[in-house]
C-alpha positions in Angstrom: -27.0 -43.3 21.1 -27.5 -41.3 24.3 -28.5 -37.7 24.4 -25.0 -36.6 25.5 -23.4 -38.3 22.5 -26.1 -36.8 20.2 -25.4 -33.3 21.5 -21.6 -33.8 21.1 -22.1 -35.1 17.5 -24.5 -32.3 16.6 -22.0 -29.7 17.9 -19.2 -31.3 15.8 -21.4 -31.3 12.7 -22.4 -27.7 13.2 -18.7 -26.7 13.6 -17.9 -28.6 10.4 -20.7 -27.0 8.5 -19.5 -23.5 9.6 -16.1 -24.3 8.2 -17.3 -25.7 5.0 -19.9 -23.0 4.3 -17.5 -20.2 5.3 -19.9 -18.5 7.7 -18.6 -15.0 8.2 -18.3 -12.9 11.3 -17.4 -9.3 11.8 -13.7 -10.1 11.7 -14.0 -11.9 8.3 -12.2 -10.2 5.4 -15.6 -10.4 3.6 -17.4 -8.5 6.4 -18.7 -5.0 5.5 -16.3 -2.6 7.3 -17.9 0.6 8.5 -16.5 4.0 7.5 -14.5 6.1 10.0 -16.5 8.5 12.1 -15.5 11.5 10.0 -17.1 9.9 7.0 -20.2 8.5 8.7 -21.4 12.0 9.3 -22.3 12.2 5.6 -24.7 9.2 5.9 -28.1 10.8 6.3 -31.2 8.7 5.4 -30.3 7.4 2.0 -30.0 3.6 1.2 -27.8 2.1 -1.6 -27.9 -1.5 -2.6 -25.7 -3.4 -5.0 -26.0 -7.1 -6.1 -24.3 -9.6 -3.7 -23.1 -6.7 -1.5 -26.6 -5.7 -0.3 -26.7 -2.4 1.6 -23.4 -0.6 1.1 -24.2 2.9 2.4 -21.6 4.1 4.9 -19.4 1.1 4.4 -16.2 0.0 2.6 -16.6 -2.5 -0.3 -14.9 -5.6 1.1 -11.7 -7.1 -0.3 -13.1 -10.6 -1.1 -15.1 -12.4 -3.8 -13.8 -10.0 -6.4 -16.3 -7.4 -5.1 -14.0 -4.5 -5.9 -13.7 -5.6 -9.4 -17.3 -6.6 -9.8 -18.6 -3.2 -8.8 -16.8 -1.7 -11.8 -19.1 -3.6 -14.2 -22.4 -3.8 -12.3 -25.4 -1.8 -13.4 -26.7 1.1 -11.4 -27.6 0.3 -7.7 -30.9 0.5 -6.1 -31.2 3.8 -4.3 -34.0 4.3 -1.7 -35.1 7.3 0.2 -37.7 6.2 2.7 -38.4 9.8 3.7 -39.4 10.8 0.2 -42.7 12.7 0.0 -45.5 11.4 -2.3 -46.2 14.0 -5.0 -42.8 15.6 -4.7 -40.0 15.3 -7.3 -36.3 14.7 -6.6 -32.9 14.9 -8.2 -30.3 12.1 -7.6 -26.6 12.9 -7.9 -23.7 10.5 -7.6 -20.1 11.9 -7.5 -16.5 10.9 -6.7 -14.9 13.8 -4.8 -11.5 12.0 -4.8 -10.6 12.1 -8.5 -7.9 11.2 -9.3 -7.1 10.6 -5.6 -8.2 11.8 -2.2 -4.8 13.3 -1.6 -4.9 15.3 -4.9 -8.5 15.7 -6.0 -7.7 17.8 -9.1 -10.8 16.5 -11.0 -13.3 16.8 -8.2 -16.2 16.3 -8.6 -16.3 13.3 -11.1 -20.0 13.0 -12.0 -21.1 9.4 -12.1 -24.9 9.7 -12.2 -27.4 12.5 -12.5 -31.2 11.9 -12.7 -34.0 14.5 -12.4 -37.8 14.3 -12.2 -37.8 11.3 -9.9 -41.2 10.8 -8.3 -41.3 10.6 -4.5 -43.4 7.4 -4.5 -40.8 5.8 -6.8 -37.8 6.9 -4.8 -39.3 5.3 -1.7 -39.3 2.0 -3.5 -35.9 2.3 -5.1 -37.1 3.0 -8.6 -34.9 5.6 -10.2 -37.2 6.7 -13.0 -36.8 10.1 -14.5 -34.7 12.3 -16.8 -31.2 10.8 -16.9 -28.9 13.8 -17.6 -25.7 11.7 -17.0 -26.0 8.0 -17.5 -24.7 5.8 -14.6 -21.0 5.2 -14.7 -19.7 2.5 -12.3 -17.0 3.2 -9.8 -13.6 2.6 -11.4 -10.9 4.2 -9.2 -7.4 4.2 -10.9 -4.8 1.8 -9.6 -2.5 3.1 -6.9 -4.8 6.0 -6.2 -6.0 4.8 -2.8 -9.6 4.7 -1.5 -12.3 6.8 -3.2 -15.5 8.0 -1.7 -18.6 7.6 -3.9 -21.3 10.0 -2.7 -25.0 10.0 -3.3 -27.3 13.1 -2.8 -31.0 13.5 -3.1 -32.3 17.1 -3.6 -35.9 18.3 -3.7 -36.6 19.5 -7.2 -39.7 21.6 -6.5 -40.8 21.8 -10.2 -37.6 23.3 -11.5 -36.5 22.3 -15.0 -32.9 21.0 -14.5 -30.3 20.8 -17.3 -26.5 20.7 -17.8 -24.7 23.4 -19.6 -23.0 22.4 -22.9 -19.5 22.7 -21.3 -20.7 20.4 -18.4 -21.8 17.8 -20.9 -18.3 17.7 -22.5 -16.7 16.0 -19.5 -17.7 14.3 -16.3 -14.5 15.4 -14.4 -13.9 18.7 -12.6 -17.6 19.3 -12.4 -18.4 22.4 -10.4 -21.2 20.8 -8.4 -21.6 23.9 -6.1 -22.2 26.1 -9.2 -24.8 23.6 -10.5 -26.6 23.6 -7.2 -26.6 27.4 -6.9 -27.8 27.8 -10.5 -31.0 26.0 -9.6 -31.2 27.1 -6.0 -31.3 23.5 -4.8 -30.0 24.2 -1.3 -29.2 21.4 1.2 -29.7 17.7 0.2 -32.8 15.9 1.6 -30.7 12.8 2.1 -27.2 11.5 1.4 -24.8 8.6 1.9 -21.5 7.3 0.6 -19.3 4.2 0.4 -15.6 3.6 -0.3 -13.7 1.3 -2.5 -10.3 1.1 -4.2 -8.9 -0.5 -7.4 -9.0 -4.3 -7.1 -5.3 -4.4 -8.1 -4.4 -2.7 -4.9 -5.9 -5.4 -2.7 -3.6 -6.5 0.0 -3.3 -10.0 -1.5 -2.1 -8.5 -4.7 0.2 -5.8 -3.4 4.0 -6.2 -3.3 5.6 -6.4 0.1 6.4 -3.0 1.6 9.9 -1.8 1.0 9.9 -3.1 -2.6 10.1 -1.2 -5.8 8.1 2.0 -6.0 4.6 1.7 -7.5 4.4 2.5 -11.2 2.2 5.4 -12.2 -0.9 4.5 -14.3 -2.8 7.0 -16.4 -6.5 6.4 -16.9 -9.5 8.4 -17.7 -11.9 6.3 -15.7 -12.8 7.2 -12.2 
């Protein structure tokens, strides 16, 4: 076989392999879509990684491979702050400001995770080891509530003893995050990021055609 035929054959095989293996490009439904500019301003130096998805900071969880359903059952993500200072301690906060929906956030902020006393050296490596005041709760946006933002903050603790009030421990929803921060004089976050996702049942492939019956209202306590 001549070199010309070999090159033609190789090109055909490469094209076939790309189809079979499902290689993705930026236009693929499984590509990580970036957030809109107004939401990317929130992404400041913090990295968040989930299984299979990889780095999800400042992105939308893609509508493929059941990712929007999987993320509701995965364990806590790896959170890294490369700018953390050795010898310093930090607080990690994860909240949903869009509970029960971004249009009507009556239960803002829904507290998904709160960890204190994280060593700077550990935070650099993505090891969230410290005092867990609120155990990790996976993102579970209610059906028909649109996209939710899941926001992560890192604050410098500076030796303060951090705790939740009894009334704050009774529920995760409607958490007065500003009051919490003011109570301990935590100031501005050292780093932050966010990602967005929606209920897997609201994926385009599962939605009824527009113009059909109105969507039923679902009540749920999970956010």
